[in-house]
C-alpha positions, 0 to 999 in steps of 0.5 A: 520562821523568826519573822513570823514569830515577830509578826505574831508577837507584835499583833498580840501586843497590839491586841493587848494594848487595845483591850487595856485602852478600852474599858470593859462595860461595868454593871451600874447601880447608884446606891442612894444615900437615903430613902428621900426622893421625888418625882421630876420631869425636866432638866430645870428641876435638877437644882431643886432636887439637889437643894432639897437633898433628895437622894433619889428621883422617879421619872415617867417614860412613855414608850413613844419617846423611845422612837423620837428625839426625846430618847436622847433628851432623857438620856442626857437628863438621867445621866446628869442626875446619876453623875450628881449622885442621884439614884434614878428610878424609871417608870416605863409606860405603854402609851397609845402614841407608841402604836404609831411606831410599833403597832404590835407593841399595843394589845388592842388595835384601837384606843380605848380611853385608857391612860396606859396599856399593857405591853402586848403579850397576846401573841408572838409578834407582841412579845417580840415588839416588847422585847425589841422596845425594851432593848432599845430603851435599856441600851440607852439608859443602862449606865444611868438608870438603877431602878425600873418600874414596869407599868403603872398600878397594874392592879387597875387594868382598866385605866393604867394597864389595859389589855382587854377583858379577861379573868384575873389568872389570865390577866396576871399571866399576861403581865408576868410575861411582859414583866419577864420580857423586860426583866430579862432584857434589863438584867442582860444590860445591867445585872445590878438594876432592880425591877419592880411591879407597881401597885396602887394602895388597894390591898383587899378589894377583889374585883370592884369594877372593871378590871380593878383587883386587890394587890392581895389577890394579884401578888401571890399569882404573880409570885407563882409565875415570877418567883425565880426572878428578883422582882421587887414591889413598887407601892403607892402609899397615898392617903385614902382621900387624895384631897386630904393630906391627913392619912393618920385618920383614914377609915379604910386603912385598918390594922388587919391582914385583909384591910382594904387599903395599905398606906403609911398608916399601916404599911407594916401589913405589906412588909409583914406579908412580904416576909413570908417564906414563900414570898422571899427572893431567890436569895432568901431575902425580903424583896426590894420595896419602894414607895414609888408614888405618894402625894400630900396636897396643900389644897384641901376642901376638908381643911378649908382650902390652902393648907400649906403647913398641914401638907408639910406636917403630913409629909414629915410624918409619912417620911418618918414612918417610911424611914422607920420601916427597915424594908422601905428602900425609897420614899418618892413624893409626887411631885417636885412642882404642882401640875396645873392640870391637877389643881382643879381636883385639889391635887396640889402635891408639889413642894413648889407651886405652879408659879415657882414658889417654894412651899413650907413643905420644901424646907421641911422636906429639905431638913429631913434626913 
């Protein structure tokens, strides 16, 4: 009997030692030092992030990458950023190429020309594929991604969140199902992570063309379906004309509750709306808000082409406006470096040009606190 007790005691001691040697998984959130942030897409831009003093970055993640070696490349990139004290916000995008790996992840059987698609919630197989893909991605990034954005500009269901012809209530119901699937999976991996619904700057436009809706029409519908979650809002606060960095004289951005556009000129209209009692989080707080995409070009036909100093001035004004709003948790510029494919449209949003030269806006942004 004594020998059995000794064996049991030894086994218990070994088990305790093992449990102490292997640390328990801890939920993780990298609290940013400031709202200053920028979009990047590669390891080579990490030194620029640190030099400009950005506390946050935002990155795009097409779902096809989840099934390729790109998953581990991204895991390394996001981990390096997180270890450097930079808060990582990840935008998950359902690209057509993902259908090659998981056909039921897409809501249509043939490409439609949309840039991105909604996660398939039209049938049980689609919801399960969405759940499986979300688990694959969140397990890879749970220790390094703090904020998740589900889709892109979901009030434009024609280009950025295509799911097919349907009325706004059915459309919102489908997005809410996809969002909740991601939300539950993300929170299951890391309960401290924030999860956001993304919108462009159109607030009150109704159904203008195709499946383009005003966020004012979508948010209450989504809120009725997701009120029990701690969802946040990811807003795109561009100037109303992308080819002109000046936003202070925008003509469709008005000081009225039903304005067509909400950007940095009248951002308080959005935060005023989100302070309503029915819009508060389950904890009774104003929901998390990030400005996840806005760009100010340095090449504007309205200003006779190159306008490097004007870009810098507009970025400074926009940043200071965002910082003055107590509900803004991130100001994420589009982008660190110009993209060649956007320059023909005069979308020279970068702080660095395509040749690697830092624009005046880089130094101005660096000096903003």
